[in-house]
C-alpha positions in Angstrom: 111.1 74.0 113.7 111.1 70.7 115.0 108.3 69.5 117.3 108.8 67.0 120.2 106.0 64.1 120.1 105.5 61.5 122.9 103.9 58.3 122.7 101.4 56.5 125.3 104.4 54.8 127.0 106.7 57.8 127.2 108.8 57.5 124.4 110.0 60.7 122.8 110.1 61.3 119.6 111.3 64.5 117.3 109.6 65.5 114.1 111.4 67.9 111.8 110.1 69.3 108.5 112.7 70.9 106.0 113.0 73.1 103.3 113.5 70.3 100.8 109.9 69.0 101.9 110.5 66.0 104.0 109.2 65.7 107.7 111.8 63.3 108.8 110.9 61.3 112.4 113.7 60.9 114.6 113.7 58.7 117.9 114.5 61.5 120.7 116.3 59.1 123.1 118.6 57.5 120.2 119.0 60.2 117.7 118.6 57.8 115.2 116.1 58.8 111.8 113.3 56.2 112.2 111.3 57.5 108.8 111.1 59.9 106.3 108.3 61.2 104.2 108.4 64.0 101.5 105.4 66.6 101.6 105.9 67.9 98.2 107.0 71.3 98.4 109.1 73.2 101.0 107.8 73.7 104.8 108.7 76.9 106.5 106.6 76.7 109.5 106.1 74.7 112.7 104.2 71.5 112.5 101.1 70.8 114.8 100.8 67.3 116.1 97.3 66.4 117.6 97.2 62.4 119.4 98.5 60.3 116.1 98.2 63.0 113.6 101.1 65.5 112.0 99.4 68.4 110.2 102.3 71.3 108.3 101.5 73.2 105.8 103.9 73.9 102.3 105.0 76.4 100.3 102.9 74.9 97.3 99.8 75.8 98.8 99.3 72.0 100.4 98.1 70.9 104.1 99.6 67.9 104.8 98.5 65.1 107.2 100.4 62.5 108.2 99.2 59.7 110.3 102.0 58.8 113.2 102.3 54.9 113.6 
């Protein structure tokens, strides 16, 4: 499931984790892919975001934290 992330200036971004183990960061206004981070295993859950940190678990029994810039 994708999750919306908003910067302090109100810009919108979408983070989508997938079954290939990737977290993809997308510009919410243009739809362009900004970055992709491999998390090491299948992701079936929605990521949680707090301030500038994204946290999500994988099927390889890892909890991944990614700092959002």
